[in-house]
C-alpha positions as a Python dict, from the first residue, in 0.01 Angstrom:
ca = {
    (1, 'X'): (0, 0, 0),
    (2, 'X'): (-188, 315, 109),
    (3, 'X'): (-202, 531, -201),
    (4, 'X'): (-511, 746, -212),
    (5, 'X'): (-566, 943, 107),
    (6, 'X'): (-530, 933, 481),
    (7, 'X'): (-845, 724, 521),
    (8, 'X'): (-695, 442, 313),
    (9, 'X'): (-381, 448, 525),
    (10, 'X'): (-586, 429, 846),
    (11, 'X'): (-780, 129, 713),
    (12, 'X'): (-456, -52, 633),
    (13, 'X'): (-318, 26, 976),
    (14, 'X'): (-632, -104, 1153),
    (15, 'X'): (-624, -428, 954),
    (16, 'X'): (-255, -474, 1028),
    (17, 'X'): (-300, -411, 1401),
    (18, 'X'): (-586, -663, 1411),
    (19, 'X'): (-371, -927, 1241),
    (20, 'X'): (-79, -862, 1477),
    (21, 'X'): (-302, -904, 1781),
    (22, 'X'): (-389, -1257, 1664),
    (23, 'X'): (-46, -1352, 1528),
    (24, 'X'): (255, -1210, 1708),
    (25, 'X'): (490, -1370, 1454),
    (26, 'X'): (327, -1208, 1152),
    (27, 'X'): (554, -1004, 929),
    (28, 'X'): (428, -749, 680),
    (29, 'X'): (553, -560, 379),
    (30, 'X'): (416, -272, 173),
    (31, 'X'): (603, -187, -146),
    (32, 'X'): (544, 112, -369),
    (33, 'X'): (733, 346, -596),
    (34, 'X'): (872, 638, -401),
    (35, 'X'): (625, 921, -459),
    (36, 'X'): (714, 1169, -187),
    (37, 'X'): (755, 1460, -429),
    (38, 'X'): (437, 1391, -627),
    (39, 'X'): (209, 1312, -331),
    (40, 'X'): (363, 1446, -10),
    (41, 'X'): (37, 1421, 186),
    (42, 'X'): (-1, 1053, 103),
    (43, 'X'): (362, 993, 198),
    (44, 'X'): (313, 1175, 528),
    (45, 'X'): (2, 973, 615),
    (46, 'X'): (173, 645, 529),
    (47, 'X'): (471, 735, 748),
    (48, 'X'): (239, 807, 1041),
    (49, 'X'): (57, 475, 998),
    (50, 'X'): (333, 235, 896),
    (51, 'X'): (662, 406, 966),
    (52, 'X'): (924, 560, 739),
    (53, 'X'): (1020, 349, 437),
    (54, 'X'): (1351, 212, 320),
    (55, 'X'): (1391, 377, -20),
    (56, 'X'): (1633, 233, -274),
    (57, 'X'): (1694, 214, -647),
    (58, 'X'): (1625, -137, -778),
    (59, 'X'): (1889, -74, -1049),
    (60, 'X'): (2141, -198, -793),
    (61, 'X'): (2040, -556, -881),
    (62, 'X'): (1807, -517, -1182),
    (63, 'X'): (1826, -384, -1537),
    (64, 'X'): (1626, -65, -1483),
    (65, 'X'): (1604, 237, -1256),
    (66, 'X'): (1308, 261, -1022),
    (67, 'X'): (1298, 405, -673),
    (68, 'X'): (1118, 160, -443),
    (69, 'X'): (983, 245, -99),
    (70, 'X'): (959, -54, 137),
    (71, 'X'): (764, -38, 461),
    (72, 'X'): (793, -366, 646),
    (73, 'X'): (859, -536, 976),
    (74, 'X'): (1191, -684, 863),
    (75, 'X'): (1360, -501, 572),
    (76, 'X'): (1611, -237, 686),
    (77, 'X'): (1867, -11, 521),
    (78, 'X'): (2129, -276, 601),
    (79, 'X'): (1944, -512, 365),
    (80, 'X'): (1977, -283, 62),
    (81, 'X'): (2202, -478, -178),
    (82, 'X'): (2534, -375, -327),
    (83, 'X'): (2542, -286, -694),
    (84, 'X'): (2576, -578, -935),
    (85, 'X'): (2822, -436, -1186),
    (86, 'X'): (2798, -745, -1408),
    (87, 'X'): (2441, -673, -1516),
    (88, 'X'): (2400, -510, -1858),
    (89, 'X'): (2083, -388, -2028),
    (90, 'X'): (2195, -554, -2352),
    (91, 'X'): (2122, -895, -2197),
    (92, 'X'): (1747, -824, -2204),
    (93, 'X'): (1723, -683, -2557),
    (94, 'X'): (1652, -865, -2882),
    (95, 'X'): (1944, -922, -3120),
    (96, 'X'): (1836, -639, -3348),
    (97, 'X'): (1833, -390, -3060),
    (98, 'X'): (2112, -245, -2848),
    (99, 'X'): (2130, 1, -2557),
    (100, 'X'): (2140, 359, -2673),
    (101, 'X'): (2409, 598, -2555),
    (102, 'X'): (2299, 765, -2234),
    (103, 'X'): (2175, 1122, -2271),
    (104, 'X'): (2296, 1204, -1920),
    (105, 'X'): (2485, 1057, -1626),
    (106, 'X'): (2257, 923, -1354),
    (107, 'X'): (2190, 1163, -1068),
    (108, 'X'): (2104, 1086, -704),
    (109, 'X'): (1882, 953, -563),
    (110, 'X'): (1923, 712, -857),
    (111, 'X'): (2223, 483, -838),
    (112, 'X'): (2495, 629, -1059),
    (113, 'X'): (2539, 355, -1320),
    (114, 'X'): (2469, 507, -1661),
    (115, 'X'): (2732, 753, -1786),
    (116, 'X'): (2662, 1016, -2049),
    (117, 'X'): (2748, 909, -2405),
    (118, 'X'): (2825, 553, -2292),
    (119, 'X'): (2591, 261, -2377),
    (120, 'X'): (2320, 246, -2113),
    (121, 'X'): (2374, -31, -1857),
    (122, 'X'): (2032, 22, -1698),
    (123, 'X'): (1704, 110, -1867),
    (124, 'X'): (1558, 446, -1771),
    (125, 'X'): (1229, 323, -1623),
    (126, 'X'): (940, 83, -1676),
    (127, 'X'): (714, 267, -1431),
    (128, 'X'): (393, 340, -1621),
    (129, 'X'): (364, 689, -1472),
    (130, 'X'): (708, 795, -1597),
    (131, 'X'): (762, 569, -1898),
    (132, 'X'): (574, 790, -2144),
    (133, 'X'): (794, 1084, -2054),
    (134, 'X'): (1110, 876, -2097),
    (135, 'X'): (985, 776, -2442),
    (136, 'X'): (905, 1136, -2535),
    (137, 'X'): (1246, 1268, -2430),
    (138, 'X'): (1407, 957, -2593),
    (139, 'X'): (1584, 844, -2275),
    (140, 'X'): (1371, 528, -2282),
    (141, 'X'): (1447, 430, -2642),
    (142, 'X'): (1688, 166, -2769),
    (143, 'X'): (1910, 163, -3078),
    (144, 'X'): (1839, -39, -3393),
    (145, 'X'): (2153, -242, -3463),
    (146, 'X'): (2152, -226, -3845),
    (147, 'X'): (2021, 131, -3868),
    (148, 'X'): (2278, 371, -3717),
    (149, 'X'): (2116, 673, -3557),
    (150, 'X'): (1767, 523, -3546),
    (151, 'X'): (1596, 463, -3213),
    (152, 'X'): (1271, 297, -3109),
    (153, 'X'): (1071, 192, -2808),
    (154, 'X'): (1163, -153, -2670),
    (155, 'X'): (923, -434, -2749),
    (156, 'X'): (692, -563, -2477),
    (157, 'X'): (894, -886, -2462),
    (158, 'X'): (1209, -685, -2396),
    (159, 'X'): (1039, -490, -2117),
    (160, 'X'): (931, -821, -1968),
    (161, 'X'): (1291, -945, -1961),
    (162, 'X'): (1413, -614, -1820),
    (163, 'X'): (1180, -680, -1525),
    (164, 'X'): (1315, -1034, -1478),
    (165, 'X'): (1012, -1228, -1603),
    (166, 'X'): (1049, -1553, -1795),
    (167, 'X'): (890, -1663, -2123),
    (168, 'X'): (512, -1697, -2088),
    (169, 'X'): (490, -1511, -1756),
    (170, 'X'): (284, -1223, -1896),
    (171, 'X'): (86, -1395, -2170),
    (172, 'X'): (-264, -1251, -2190),
    (173, 'X'): (-572, -1458, -2288),
    (174, 'X'): (-533, -1575, -2648),
    (175, 'X'): (-891, -1490, -2745),
    (176, 'X'): (-816, -1118, -2737),
    (177, 'X'): (-682, -933, -3045),
    (178, 'X'): (-303, -902, -3050),
    (179, 'X'): (-311, -524, -3004),
    (180, 'X'): (-535, -564, -2698),
    (181, 'X'): (-310, -831, -2547),
    (182, 'X'): (-2, -615, -2603),
    (183, 'X'): (-167, -311, -2444),
    (184, 'X'): (-271, -517, -2144),
    (185, 'X'): (83, -650, -2103),
    (186, 'X'): (235, -301, -2126),
    (187, 'X'): (-2, -177, -1854),
    (188, 'X'): (67, -472, -1623),
    (189, 'X'): (443, -448, -1665),
    (190, 'X'): (430, -75, -1594),
    (191, 'X'): (285, -147, -1248),
    (192, 'X'): (504, -446, -1157),
    (193, 'X'): (783, -470, -903),
    (194, 'X'): (1093, -625, -1059),
    (195, 'X'): (1120, -1000, -998),
    (196, 'X'): (1482, -978, -880),
    (197, 'X'): (1410, -690, -645),
    (198, 'X'): (1113, -866, -487),
    (199, 'X'): (1308, -1192, -455),
    (200, 'X'): (1585, -1005, -274),
    (201, 'X'): (1338, -848, -32),
    (202, 'X'): (1161, -1175, 43),
    (203, 'X'): (1491, -1354, 99),
    (204, 'X'): (1533, -1131, 404),
    (205, 'X'): (1196, -1244, 543),
    (206, 'X'): (1255, -1421, 878),
    (207, 'X'): (1153, -1784, 914),
    (208, 'X'): (847, -1852, 1127),
    (209, 'X'): (901, -2053, 1449),
    (210, 'X'): (716, -2348, 1291),
    (211, 'X'): (934, -2335, 980),
    (212, 'X'): (1249, -2324, 1193),
    (213, 'X'): (1135, -2640, 1370),
    (214, 'X'): (1072, -2813, 1036),
    (215, 'X'): (1413, -2707, 908),
    (216, 'X'): (1573, -2850, 1219),
    (217, 'X'): (1416, -3188, 1144),
    (218, 'X'): (1564, -3205, 794),
}
């Protein structure tokens, strides 16, 4: 995803155009957090090179809020999913933790799912750029079950489950000290796209002509 300056965007566009000249059936996708307010020039350059993105809140089908901008050859606004009302943040937390009561009701462009003073149904964010702020203002904390009124940051394993990863998916090399492994995992998770969101996007990916032929033989 172009993310530094106009030159980066132009390089990506040239590579993409070269690939498309040699493979007319090639599909492409660039996914990034929506950063139009923080870096408007980067957003403008990306739009010129790759087209305007489909921007949606992954909380529709995941356990956390995060605005995702998708530039692709196949994903459209019609492919944005409906909200899964059966998903609850509590499902990803350890038994000694529970969702805290929301400090505020969600505001657009976020999907309106959390309601002030009600247990949070979606985590505030796992985006590394915004997570520290959500910890500081306590929106990103969880409640301790047996200690009424006490709050704490979710464990790295809980953040992993919030993002849809399975046991062992983010294990760092065992030779590193535990604190180093944990820090590495926090950093990686803060830059990840949710597993469920990415699976939904890729499920829209059209089949190649060769794959369609193979499917017809089955």
